[in-house]
C-alpha positions in Angstrom: -10.9 -14.0 7.6 -13.6 -12.3 9.7 -13.1 -12.2 13.4 -16.2 -12.9 15.6 -17.0 -10.3 18.3 -15.9 -11.7 21.7 -18.6 -12.8 24.1 -18.6 -11.9 27.7 -18.1 -15.5 28.5 -15.0 -15.6 26.3 -13.6 -12.5 27.9 -14.2 -13.7 31.5 -12.7 -17.1 30.7 -9.6 -15.5 29.1 -9.2 -13.1 32.0 -9.5 -16.0 34.5 -6.8 -18.0 32.8 -4.5 -15.0 32.9 -5.3 -14.4 36.5 -4.0 -17.9 37.2 -0.8 -17.1 35.3 -0.5 -13.9 37.3 -0.8 -15.7 40.6 1.8 -18.3 39.4 4.2 -15.6 38.4 3.7 -13.7 41.7 4.2 -16.8 43.7 7.4 -17.7 41.8 8.9 -14.3 42.4 7.5 -13.8 45.9 10.5 -15.4 47.6 12.8 -12.8 46.0 10.8 -10.0 47.6 7.2 -8.8 47.9 7.9 -5.6 45.9 9.0 -7.6 42.8 6.0 -9.9 43.0 3.6 -6.9 43.2 5.3 -5.2 40.3 4.9 -8.3 38.1 1.3 -8.7 39.2 0.5 -5.2 38.1 2.3 -5.8 34.8 0.2 -8.9 34.2 -2.9 -6.9 35.1 -2.0 -4.2 32.5 -1.5 -6.9 29.9 -4.9 -8.5 30.7 -6.5 -5.1 30.3 -4.8 -4.6 27.0 -6.0 -8.0 25.7 -9.6 -7.3 26.7 -9.4 -3.8 25.1 -8.0 -5.4 21.9 -10.8 -8.0 21.8 -13.3 -5.1 22.0 -11.6 -3.3 19.1 -10.3 -0.5 21.3 -6.7 -0.5 19.9 -5.6 2.8 21.4 -6.6 1.6 24.9 -4.9 -1.7 24.2 -1.7 -0.1 23.2 -1.7 2.1 26.3 -2.1 -1.0 28.5 0.6 -3.0 26.7 3.0 -0.1 27.1 2.3 0.0 30.8 2.8 -3.7 31.0 6.3 -3.7 29.4 7.3 -0.6 31.3 6.6 -2.6 34.5 8.1 -5.9 33.3 10.3 -5.5 30.2 10.5 -9.2 29.4 6.7 -9.7 29.2 6.8 -11.5 25.9 3.1 -11.5 24.9 2.6 -7.8 25.7 5.6 -6.9 23.5 4.4 -9.2 20.8 1.0 -7.7 20.6 2.4 -4.1 20.9 4.7 -4.8 18.0 1.8 -6.1 15.9 -0.3 -3.1 16.7 2.5 -0.7 15.7 3.0 -2.7 12.4 -0.7 -2.5 11.7 -0.5 1.3 12.0 2.6 1.3 9.6 4.7 2.5 12.5 7.5 0.2 11.5 10.3 1.6 13.5 8.3 1.3 16.7 7.4 -2.2 15.7 11.0 -3.0 15.1 11.9 -1.9 18.6 9.5 -4.3 20.2 10.5 -7.2 17.9 14.2 -6.6 18.6 13.5 -7.0 22.4 11.5 -10.1 21.7 14.3 -11.8 19.7 16.6 -11.3 22.7 14.0 -12.3 25.4 12.6 -15.2 23.4 15.3 -16.1 20.8 14.0 -19.6 20.0 10.6 -18.6 18.6 11.1 -18.3 14.8 8.1 -16.0 14.4 9.8 -13.3 16.4 12.7 -13.3 14.0 10.3 -13.3 11.0 8.4 -10.3 12.3 11.6 -8.5 13.0 12.8 -9.3 9.4 9.5 -8.0 8.0 10.0 -4.7 9.9 13.5 -4.3 8.7 12.3 -5.0 5.1 9.6 -2.4 5.4 12.2 0.0 6.7 14.4 -0.9 3.7 17.1 -2.3 5.9 17.5 -5.2 3.6 20.7 -6.9 4.9 19.3 -6.8 8.4 16.0 -8.3 7.0 17.9 -11.1 5.3 19.7 -11.9 8.6 16.5 -12.1 10.5 14.8 -14.3 8.0 17.7 -16.6 8.0 17.5 -16.9 11.8 13.8 -17.7 11.4 14.6 -20.4 8.9 17.3 -21.9 11.1 14.6 -22.4 13.7 11.9 -23.5 11.3 13.2 -24.3 7.8 9.7 -25.2 6.7 8.2 -21.8 7.1 6.8 -20.7 3.8 6.5 -17.0 4.7 10.1 -16.7 5.7 11.3 -18.4 2.5 9.1 -16.2 0.4 10.2 -12.9 2.1 13.8 -13.9 2.0 13.5 -14.4 -1.7 12.2 -10.9 -2.2 15.0 -9.5 -0.1 17.7 -11.4 -2.0 16.3 -10.2 -5.3 16.4 -6.6 -4.1 20.0 -7.2 -2.9 21.0 -8.3 -6.4 21.1 -12.0 -5.7 18.6 -13.3 -8.2 19.5 -17.0 -8.1 19.2 -17.1 -4.3 15.9 -15.2 -4.7 14.5 -17.8 -7.1 15.7 -20.7 -4.8 13.8 -19.4 -1.8 10.7 -18.3 -3.8 10.4 -21.8 -5.3 10.8 -23.3 -1.8 8.0 -21.2 -0.5 5.6 -22.6 -3.2 6.7 -26.1 -2.4 6.1 -25.6 1.3 2.7 -24.0 0.8 1.3 -25.0 -2.6 -2.1 -23.4 -1.7 -0.6 -19.9 -1.3 -1.6 -17.6 -4.1 0.8 -15.0 -2.7 3.8 -17.4 -2.9 3.2 -18.0 -6.6 2.7 -14.3 -7.4 6.0 -13.6 -5.6 7.7 -16.4 -7.6 6.3 -15.1 -10.9 7.6 -11.6 -10.2 11.1 -12.8 -9.5 11.1 -15.1 -12.5 9.8 -12.2 -14.7 12.7 -10.1 -13.4 15.3 -12.7 -14.4 13.5 -13.0 -17.8 12.4 -16.6 -17.3 9.1 -15.6 -18.8 7.5 -19.1 -19.5 8.0 -20.2 -15.9 6.8 -16.8 -14.6 3.6 -17.2 -16.6 3.1 -20.7 -15.1 3.4 -19.2 -11.6 0.9 -16.4 -12.3 -1.6 -18.9 -13.7 -1.2 -21.1 -10.7 -1.8 -18.1 -8.4 -5.0 -17.2 -10.4 -6.1 -20.9 -10.2 -5.9 -20.6 -6.4 -7.5 -17.1 -6.2 -9.1 -15.8 -9.4 -10.0 -12.4 -7.7 -6.6 -10.8 -8.3 -6.8 -8.1 -11.0 -3.2 -7.2 -10.5 -2.0 -10.7 -11.1 -4.0 -10.8 -14.3 -2.2 -7.7 -15.4 1.2 -9.3 -14.5 0.3 -12.3 -16.6 -0.8 -10.2 -19.6 2.4 -8.2 -19.4 4.4 -11.4 -19.3 2.6 -12.7 -22.3 3.2 -9.5 -24.2 7.0 -10.0 -23.4 6.7 -13.5 -24.9 4.9 -12.0 -28.0 1.9 -14.3 -27.2 -0.4 -11.5 -28.2 -3.6 -13.5 -28.6 -3.3 -14.9 -25.1 -2.5 -11.5 -23.7 -5.5 -10.0 -25.4 -7.7 -12.7 -23.9 -6.4 -12.0 -20.4 -6.9 -8.3 -20.8 -10.4 -8.7 -22.2 -11.4 -10.5 -19.0 -9.5 -7.9 -16.8 -11.2 -4.8 -18.2 -14.6 -6.3 -17.4 -13.7 -6.1 -13.7 -11.2 -3.3 -13.6 -11.4 -0.8 -16.5 -8.5 1.7 -16.1 -6.3 3.7 -18.5 -3.4 1.3 -18.0 -5.5 -1.8 -18.6 -7.0 -0.3 -21.8 -3.5 0.5 -22.9 -2.3 -3.0 -22.4 -5.3 -4.3 -24.2 -4.3 -2.0 -27.1 -0.8 -3.3 -26.9 -2.0 -6.8 -27.5 -4.0 -5.7 -30.5 -1.0 -3.8 -31.8 1.1 -6.9 -31.5 -1.4 -8.8 -33.6 -1.2 -5.9 -36.2 -4.8 -5.1 -35.6 -3.9 -1.4 -35.7 -7.5 0.0 -35.8 -8.5 -2.0 -32.7 -5.4 -1.0 -30.9 -6.0 2.7 -31.5 -9.6 2.3 -30.3 -8.3 1.0 -27.0 -5.7 3.8 -26.6 -8.4 6.4 -27.4 -10.6 4.8 -24.7 -7.8 5.1 -22.2 -7.5 8.8 -23.1 -11.2 9.3 -22.6 -10.7 8.1 -19.0 -7.6 10.3 -18.6 -6.8 12.9 -21.2 -3.3 13.4 -19.8 -2.4 9.7 -20.0 0.5 10.3 -22.3 1.6 6.6 -22.6 -1.6 6.0 -24.7 -0.7 9.0 -26.9 2.8 7.5 -27.4 1.3 4.2 -28.5 -1.2 5.8 -30.8 1.8 7.5 -32.5 3.8 4.2 -32.7 0.7 2.3 -34.0 0.1 4.9 -36.8 3.8 4.6 -37.8 3.6 0.8 -37.9 0.5 1.0 -40.1 2.2 3.7 -42.2 5.3 1.5 -42.8 3.1 -1.5 -43.5 1.5 0.4 -46.3 4.9 1.2 -47.9 4.6 4.8 -46.5 2.0 5.7 -49.1 -0.6 7.1 -46.7 1.0 10.2 -45.3 -2.0 11.0 -43.2 -1.0 8.2 -40.8 2.5 9.8 -40.4 0.9 13.1 -39.6 -1.5 11.5 -37.1 1.5 9.9 -35.4 3.2 13.3 -35.2 0.1 14.9 -33.8 -0.2 12.2 -31.0 3.5 12.5 -30.1 3.2 16.3 -30.0 0.3 16.1 -27.6 2.3 13.7 -25.4 5.3 15.9 -25.3 3.1 18.9 -24.3 2.0 16.8 -21.3 5.5 15.5 -20.4 8.4 17.2 -22.2 11.2 15.0 -20.9 10.7 12.0 -23.1 13.9 11.5 -25.1 12.7 8.5 -27.1 9.5 10.2 -28.2 11.4 13.4 -29.0 13.7 11.4 -31.2 10.8 9.6 -33.0 9.1 12.9 -33.5 12.2 14.4 -35.1 12.8 11.3 -37.2 9.3 11.3 -38.8 8.8 15.0 -39.0 10.5 15.1 -42.4 8.0 14.6 -45.2 8.7 11.7 -47.6 10.4 12.5 -50.8 7.6 11.2 -52.9 4.0 12.1 -52.0 1.2 9.8 -53.2 
């Protein structure tokens, strides 16, 4: 969603509202001592300056102002909130975590503070801590789709697949218009080998947002796992029209190979190699496809066996540590007893 540039009127109006807040805070603390009131007023002023800088797209200046604000008044919730978000946008996840940890203590009843802390923990790969924060968020707001979805991914990473599926499904029920929630569900169902339901989830995500090349690839790979080669080929044909890459060409070839259209499969693998001559997975599949065609012909066409060996030899020259390919190369290196 695109943000409109702030107008001067909006900025003045926003600053005016915050000025009222500042005066109210100062008045409330004034009876405790003039020094405390003055300090709080300067904290609010720094926060206002930070918001105005942020609205103008001056994020460095905004961060400096927010830091000043929380240094003067450490429980200034909105300043810490925006500072944490700015750190997270810069991928400074540990700094974001520090802000969100303070927020969850200062304002423990806002579910969103716990969600953002959980997200920071997850990005820092502190998964048990992330799960704990997401659960706190859901205790405050059980209907939050994002917390359900994120908790599902964490539980899966923690080796709790059934819990992962439960929360992933809940996320799609709470927000049935979220393409991301259905992708997440599909990935988890794929991982537990519930391929038919995973395919349904991917298709639903694409129905909601068709401009997702990666989800098209996930769906095609899922269909290949189910041996639904014609459907996989159809998905890949559409995908390479918008994103033609060596991997996508290889998957397109895999679909043809599954249908035993060996010549078409090899054409796709060779196209992948034209894009990247060192893309050894395509060489591996060229070898495998020649061998399948060789066996289909009752091993009468030894040229196909030799073509397979040549492809595998090239692959091993690019990446030597491939035990499976090495074993296949050794297995088929021996010439057949009877030559045609």
